[in-house]
NUPA-354230 format. One record per residue (C-alpha): y negated, z, x; residue in three letters; residue number from 1. Coordinates in nm, 4 decimals, decimal comma. Example, Ala and Ser with C-alpha at 12.3 -4.5 7.8 and 13.67 -1.06 7.14 Angstrom:
BEGIN
y=0,4500 z=0,7800 x=1,2300 rest=Ala nr=1
y=0,1060 z=0,7140 x=1,3670 rest=Ser nr=2
end
This chain:
BEGIN
y=-0,1522 z=0,8853 x=-1,4238 rest=Met nr=1
y=0,1386 z=0,6954 x=-1,5680 rest=Gln nr=2
y=0,1147 z=0,3108 x=-1,5304 rest=Ile nr=3
y=0,3179 z=0,1479 x=-1,7945 rest=Thr nr=4
y=0,3978 z=-0,2191 x=-1,8728 rest=Arg nr=5
y=0,1687 z=-0,2019 x=-2,1746 rest=Arg nr=6
y=-0,1251 z=-0,0881 x=-1,9542 rest=Lys nr=7
y=-0,0257 z=-0,3457 x=-1,6938 rest=Leu nr=8
y=-0,0633 z=-0,6303 x=-1,9567 rest=Phe nr=9
y=-0,4122 z=-0,5117 x=-2,0262 rest=Gly nr=10
y=-0,5102 z=-0,6427 x=-1,6730 rest=Ile nr=11
y=-0,6822 z=-0,9356 x=-1,8184 rest=Ala nr=12
y=-0,9210 z=-0,7229 x=-2,0228 rest=Ala nr=13
y=-1,0166 z=-0,4979 x=-1,7327 rest=Leu nr=14
y=-1,4009 z=-0,4790 x=-1,7182 rest=Ala nr=15
y=-1,5365 z=-0,5323 x=-1,3699 rest=Ala nr=16
y=-1,2531 z=-0,3460 x=-1,1839 rest=Val nr=17
y=-1,3486 z=-0,4804 x=-0,8532 rest=Gly nr=18
y=-1,7156 z=-0,5431 x=-0,8553 rest=Ala nr=19
y=-2,0399 z=-0,3858 x=-0,9668 rest=Val nr=20
y=-2,4068 z=-0,4941 x=-0,9690 rest=Ala nr=21
y=-2,4898 z=-0,6473 x=-0,6370 rest=Gly nr=22
y=-2,1302 z=-0,7298 x=-0,5401 rest=Gly nr=23
y=-2,0577 z=-0,3835 x=-0,3881 rest=Ala nr=24
y=-1,7014 z=-0,3031 x=-0,3134 rest=Arg nr=25
y=-1,5017 z=-0,0986 x=-0,5654 rest=Trp nr=26
y=-1,4659 z=0,2475 x=-0,4105 rest=Glu nr=27
y=-1,2868 z=0,4492 x=-0,6671 rest=Arg nr=28
y=-1,0438 z=0,7068 x=-0,5303 rest=His nr=29
y=-0,8131 z=0,8989 x=-0,7904 rest=Leu nr=30
y=-0,7240 z=1,2498 x=-0,6975 rest=Ala nr=31
y=-0,3737 z=1,3164 x=-0,8410 rest=Leu nr=32
y=-0,3367 z=1,6610 x=-0,6774 rest=Val nr=33
y=-0,5744 z=1,8822 x=-0,4930 rest=Arg nr=34
y=-0,4884 z=1,9360 x=-0,1220 rest=Pro nr=35
y=-0,4529 z=2,3105 x=-0,1812 rest=Ser nr=36
y=-0,1847 z=2,2320 x=-0,4467 rest=Glu nr=37
y=0,0209 z=2,0270 x=-0,2032 rest=Ala nr=38
y=0,3673 z=2,1727 x=-0,1427 rest=Arg nr=39
y=0,5384 z=2,2025 x=0,2080 rest=Pro nr=40
y=0,7771 z=1,9196 x=0,2561 rest=Phe nr=41
y=1,0558 z=1,8531 x=0,5114 rest=Thr nr=42
y=1,1244 z=1,5518 x=0,7373 rest=Ala nr=43
y=1,4107 z=1,4649 x=0,5044 rest=Val nr=44
y=1,1841 z=1,4617 x=0,1910 rest=Glu nr=45
y=0,9360 z=1,2339 x=0,3824 rest=Leu nr=46
y=1,2060 z=0,9982 x=0,4960 rest=Ser nr=47
y=1,3389 z=0,9337 x=0,1440 rest=Lys nr=48
y=1,2612 z=0,5712 x=0,0361 rest=Ala nr=49
y=1,1820 z=0,4969 x=-0,3326 rest=Gly nr=50
y=1,4229 z=0,3130 x=-0,5674 rest=Pro nr=51
y=1,3144 z=-0,0287 x=-0,4355 rest=Leu nr=52
y=1,3692 z=0,0722 x=-0,0806 rest=Gly nr=53
y=1,1131 z=0,0843 x=0,1982 rest=Asp nr=54
y=0,9390 z=-0,2113 x=0,3470 rest=Glu nr=55
y=0,8912 z=-0,1762 x=0,7265 rest=Ser nr=56
y=0,8088 z=-0,3417 x=1,0474 rest=Glu nr=57
y=0,9257 z=-0,2421 x=1,3887 rest=Gly nr=58
y=1,2461 z=-0,0976 x=1,5252 rest=Arg nr=59
y=1,4257 z=0,1631 x=1,3232 rest=Ala nr=60
y=1,4607 z=0,3773 x=1,6330 rest=Asp nr=61
y=1,1065 z=0,3589 x=1,7563 rest=Ala nr=62
y=0,9826 z=0,6981 x=1,8934 rest=Pro nr=63
y=0,6918 z=0,6965 x=1,6400 rest=Val nr=64
y=0,7129 z=0,6374 x=1,2680 rest=Thr nr=65
y=0,3838 z=0,5601 x=1,0735 rest=Val nr=66
y=0,4208 z=0,5909 x=0,6965 rest=Ile nr=67
y=0,1054 z=0,4553 x=0,5029 rest=Glu nr=68
y=0,0465 z=0,5243 x=0,1392 rest=Tyr nr=69
y=-0,1892 z=0,2640 x=0,0191 rest=Ala nr=70
y=-0,3427 z=0,1074 x=-0,3001 rest=Ser nr=71
y=-0,3807 z=-0,2652 x=-0,3128 rest=Met nr=72
y=-0,7428 z=-0,2328 x=-0,4800 rest=Thr nr=73
y=-0,8549 z=0,0190 x=-0,2175 rest=Cys nr=74
y=-1,1262 z=-0,1288 x=0,0104 rest=Pro nr=75
y=-1,0502 z=0,1236 x=0,2870 rest=His nr=76
y=-0,6825 z=0,0174 x=0,2770 rest=Cys nr=77
y=-0,7962 z=-0,3464 x=0,3009 rest=Ala nr=78
y=-1,0155 z=-0,2717 x=0,5990 rest=Asn nr=79
y=-0,7332 z=-0,1044 x=0,7787 rest=Phe nr=80
y=-0,4907 z=-0,3947 x=0,7013 rest=Asp nr=81
y=-0,7400 z=-0,6540 x=0,8274 rest=Ile nr=82
y=-0,9085 z=-0,4832 x=1,1281 rest=Asn nr=83
y=-0,6740 z=-0,2155 x=1,2542 rest=Val nr=84
y=-0,3131 z=-0,3019 x=1,1598 rest=Phe nr=85
y=-0,3040 z=-0,6199 x=1,3609 rest=Pro nr=86
y=-0,3894 z=-0,4229 x=1,6804 rest=Leu nr=87
y=-0,1307 z=-0,1603 x=1,6045 rest=Ile nr=88
y=0,1286 z=-0,4233 x=1,5499 rest=Lys nr=89
y=0,0419 z=-0,6142 x=1,8650 rest=Ser nr=90
y=0,0084 z=-0,3097 x=2,0915 rest=His nr=91
y=0,2839 z=-0,0754 x=1,9409 rest=Tyr nr=92
y=0,5074 z=-0,2271 x=1,6717 rest=Ile nr=93
y=0,6057 z=-0,5485 x=1,8409 rest=Asp nr=94
y=0,6785 z=-0,3565 x=2,1680 rest=Ser nr=95
y=0,9205 z=-0,1299 x=1,9774 rest=Gly nr=96
y=0,7140 z=0,1816 x=2,0121 rest=Lys nr=97
y=0,6119 z=0,2313 x=1,6445 rest=Val nr=98
y=0,7962 z=0,1786 x=1,3202 rest=Arg nr=99
y=0,5561 z=0,1061 x=1,0291 rest=Tyr nr=100
y=0,6455 z=0,1748 x=0,6659 rest=Ile nr=101
y=0,4074 z=0,0787 x=0,3802 rest=Leu nr=102
y=0,4636 z=0,2772 x=0,0574 rest=Arg nr=103
y=0,2908 z=0,1950 x=-0,2810 rest=Glu nr=104
y=0,0382 z=0,4444 x=-0,4262 rest=Phe nr=105
y=-0,1560 z=0,2329 x=-0,6763 rest=Pro nr=106
y=-0,4601 z=0,3893 x=-0,8053 rest=Leu nr=107
y=-0,4710 z=0,1664 x=-1,1123 rest=Asp nr=108
y=-0,2629 z=-0,1083 x=-1,2999 rest=Gln nr=109
y=-0,4187 z=-0,3836 x=-1,1071 rest=Leu nr=110
y=-0,3128 z=-0,2390 x=-0,7818 rest=Ala nr=111
y=0,0409 z=-0,1907 x=-0,9297 rest=Ala nr=112
y=0,0441 z=-0,5495 x=-1,0265 rest=Ala nr=113
y=-0,0438 z=-0,6586 x=-0,6596 rest=Gly nr=114
y=0,2445 z=-0,4492 x=-0,5306 rest=Phe nr=115
y=0,4827 z=-0,6061 x=-0,7960 rest=Met nr=116
y=0,3957 z=-0,9486 x=-0,6808 rest=Leu nr=117
y=0,4427 z=-0,8638 x=-0,3129 rest=Ala nr=118
y=0,7909 z=-0,7151 x=-0,4106 rest=Arg nr=119
y=0,8758 z=-1,0371 x=-0,6106 rest=Cys nr=120
y=0,7832 z=-1,2528 x=-0,3176 rest=Ala nr=121
y=1,0836 z=-1,1114 x=-0,1311 rest=Gly nr=122
y=1,1538 z=-0,9030 x=0,1659 rest=Lys nr=123
y=1,0772 z=-1,1791 x=0,4123 rest=Asp nr=124
y=0,7449 z=-1,2387 x=0,2485 rest=Lys nr=125
y=0,6499 z=-0,8835 x=0,1432 rest=Phe nr=126
y=0,4016 z=-0,8177 x=0,4257 rest=Phe nr=127
y=0,2692 z=-1,1633 x=0,4226 rest=Asp nr=128
y=0,1910 z=-1,1211 x=0,0534 rest=Met nr=129
y=0,0305 z=-0,7779 x=0,1193 rest=Val nr=130
y=-0,1901 z=-0,9070 x=0,3940 rest=His nr=131
y=-0,3148 z=-1,1988 x=0,1917 rest=Val nr=132
y=-0,3939 z=-0,9748 x=-0,1109 rest=Leu nr=133
y=-0,5906 z=-0,7426 x=0,1159 rest=Phe nr=134
y=-0,7628 z=-1,0273 x=0,2836 rest=Gln nr=135
y=-0,8606 z=-1,1823 x=-0,0603 rest=Arg nr=136
y=-0,9205 z=-0,8500 x=-0,2382 rest=Gln nr=137
y=-1,2836 z=-0,9631 x=-0,3447 rest=Arg nr=138
y=-1,1214 z=-1,2664 x=-0,5121 rest=Asp nr=139
y=-0,8739 z=-1,0998 x=-0,7369 rest=Trp nr=140
y=-1,0081 z=-0,7417 x=-0,7930 rest=Val nr=141
y=-1,2393 z=-0,8776 x=-1,0494 rest=Val nr=142
y=-1,2932 z=-0,8828 x=-1,4175 rest=Glu nr=143
y=-1,0434 z=-1,1532 x=-1,4754 rest=Lys nr=144
y=-0,7804 z=-1,1180 x=-1,2019 rest=Pro nr=145
y=-0,4831 z=-1,3123 x=-1,3439 rest=Leu nr=146
y=-0,6032 z=-1,6519 x=-1,2334 rest=Gly nr=147
y=-0,6667 z=-1,5656 x=-0,8723 rest=Pro nr=148
y=-0,3558 z=-1,3652 x=-0,8533 rest=Leu nr=149
y=-0,1520 z=-1,6504 x=-0,9815 rest=Leu nr=150
y=-0,3161 z=-1,8781 x=-0,7140 rest=Glu nr=151
y=-0,2163 z=-1,6372 x=-0,4433 rest=Ile nr=152
y=0,1365 z=-1,6025 x=-0,5951 rest=Ala nr=153
y=0,1895 z=-1,9767 x=-0,5961 rest=Lys nr=154
y=0,0876 z=-2,0026 x=-0,2280 rest=Gln nr=155
y=0,3725 z=-1,7420 x=-0,1642 rest=Ala nr=156
y=0,6168 z=-1,9718 x=-0,3360 rest=Gly nr=157
y=0,6267 z=-1,8194 x=-0,6830 rest=Leu nr=158
y=0,6081 z=-2,0317 x=-0,9928 rest=Thr nr=159
y=0,4048 z=-1,9552 x=-1,3092 rest=Lys nr=160
y=0,7284 z=-1,8557 x=-1,4787 rest=Gln nr=161
y=0,8164 z=-1,6263 x=-1,1989 rest=Glu nr=162
y=0,4844 z=-1,4742 x=-1,1866 rest=Phe nr=163
y=0,4937 z=-1,3865 x=-1,5505 rest=Asp nr=164
y=0,8439 z=-1,2566 x=-1,5195 rest=Glu nr=165
y=0,7412 z=-1,0497 x=-1,2200 rest=Cys nr=166
y=0,4699 z=-0,8759 x=-1,3986 rest=Leu nr=167
y=0,6964 z=-0,8120 x=-1,6889 rest=Ala nr=168
y=0,9565 z=-0,6575 x=-1,4732 rest=Asn nr=169
y=0,9947 z=-0,2955 x=-1,5856 rest=Gln nr=170
y=1,2444 z=-0,2130 x=-1,3138 rest=Ser nr=171
y=0,9891 z=-0,2982 x=-1,0355 rest=Ile nr=172
y=0,7155 z=-0,1143 x=-1,2117 rest=Leu nr=173
y=0,9388 z=0,1919 x=-1,2527 rest=Asn nr=174
y=1,0143 z=0,1845 x=-0,8748 rest=Gly nr=175
y=0,6611 z=0,1586 x=-0,7786 rest=Ile nr=176
y=0,5632 z=0,4425 x=-1,0203 rest=Asn nr=177
y=0,8514 z=0,6585 x=-0,8784 rest=Ala nr=178
y=0,7035 z=0,6130 x=-0,5172 rest=Val nr=179
y=0,3563 z=0,7207 x=-0,6241 rest=Arg nr=180
y=0,4514 z=1,0160 x=-0,8366 rest=Glu nr=181
y=0,6890 z=1,1487 x=-0,5658 rest=Arg nr=182
y=0,4139 z=1,1198 x=-0,3025 rest=Ala nr=183
y=0,1715 z=1,3147 x=-0,5237 rest=Ala nr=184
y=0,4177 z=1,5741 x=-0,6331 rest=Glu nr=185
y=0,6182 z=1,6349 x=-0,3110 rest=Lys nr=186
y=0,4031 z=1,5249 x=-0,0243 rest=Leu nr=187
y=0,0552 z=1,6135 x=-0,1494 rest=Gly nr=188
y=-0,0710 z=1,2411 x=-0,1294 rest=Val nr=189
y=-0,4025 z=1,2492 x=-0,3283 rest=Asn nr=190
y=-0,6105 z=0,9548 x=-0,1843 rest=Ser nr=191
y=-0,5723 z=0,6272 x=0,0030 rest=Thr nr=192
y=-0,5046 z=0,5516 x=0,2620 rest=Pro nr=193
y=-0,2936 z=0,8403 x=0,3630 rest=Thr nr=194
y=-0,0780 z=0,8310 x=0,6803 rest=Phe nr=195
y=0,2106 z=1,0334 x=0,8028 rest=Phe nr=196
y=0,2483 z=0,9854 x=1,1871 rest=Ile nr=197
y=0,5761 z=1,1510 x=1,2857 rest=Asn nr=198
y=0,5482 z=1,3708 x=0,9895 rest=Gly nr=199
y=0,1870 z=1,4758 x=1,0248 rest=Gln nr=200
y=-0,0468 z=1,3949 x=0,7571 rest=Val nr=201
y=-0,3841 z=1,2099 x=0,8162 rest=His nr=202
y=-0,5967 z=1,1333 x=0,5455 rest=Arg nr=203
y=-0,8492 z=0,8510 x=0,5321 rest=Gly nr=204
y=-0,9383 z=0,5245 x=0,7097 rest=Glu nr=205
y=-0,9216 z=0,5388 x=1,0906 rest=Met nr=206
y=-1,0281 z=0,3017 x=1,3641 rest=Thr nr=207
y=-0,7732 z=0,1736 x=1,6193 rest=Phe nr=208
y=-0,9106 z=0,4035 x=1,8877 rest=Ala nr=209
y=-0,8543 z=0,7049 x=1,6478 rest=Glu nr=210
y=-0,5015 z=0,5764 x=1,5643 rest=Phe nr=211
y=-0,4166 z=0,5234 x=1,9262 rest=Glu nr=212
y=-0,5313 z=0,8718 x=2,0149 rest=Gly nr=213
y=-0,2697 z=0,9975 x=1,7704 rest=Leu nr=214
y=0,0172 z=0,7670 x=1,8760 rest=Ile nr=215
y=-0,0191 z=0,7778 x=2,2511 rest=Arg nr=216
y=0,0598 z=1,1535 x=2,2877 rest=Pro nr=217
y=0,3868 z=1,1051 x=2,1032 rest=Leu nr=218
y=0,5209 z=0,8317 x=2,3214 rest=Leu nr=219
y=0,7236 z=0,9325 x=2,6206 rest=Ala nr=220
y=0,4956 z=0,9450 x=2,9320 rest=Gly nr=221
y=0,1949 z=0,8772 x=2,7152 rest=Gly nr=222
y=0,2653 z=0,5053 x=2,7530 rest=Ala nr=223
end
């Protein structure tokens, strides 16, 4: 799947991307490679950031590094961000035990647009923008998403002109594409969310208890 600027500009014409009859959440998962096709990877390969650089929270020297590959239109990613991530942040990230990195793995052009706007909001507002987009996913993953997206972007401090320029920025789109394609080809990522916890891959949504069960043994003394 190659997301291009031409496809991105077709966002306004997307038909019911985020809702189906009865208002059910959109649950499409796009497999780019089958798990059996995944190639072995090294810690060096996993640590490589994309052209736009990594966005992270927590100490760089934390004993545990969590890398999440997510899609902005993925309901499971939204549920993790809303219900699980705040607990991980308060218990482990803020205390210096975990470094968390979010990498883009858009499953469609609308998800790419969401990530582009988060990047355009600036490094100091990237995660704030991501959290709002996940919290309001039902508002903008709809048949006509540009209006709600513009409203969210304005709340983050972007003007209408900056919003338009952001979604037309080929360099940002290329950077997001590069992260997704490398994750699929080199790391075997094929669905969202996918987590790498100190290099070990874990696919699919997890509860805080499940996450904690993976993190605690990696910390010195099981703290």
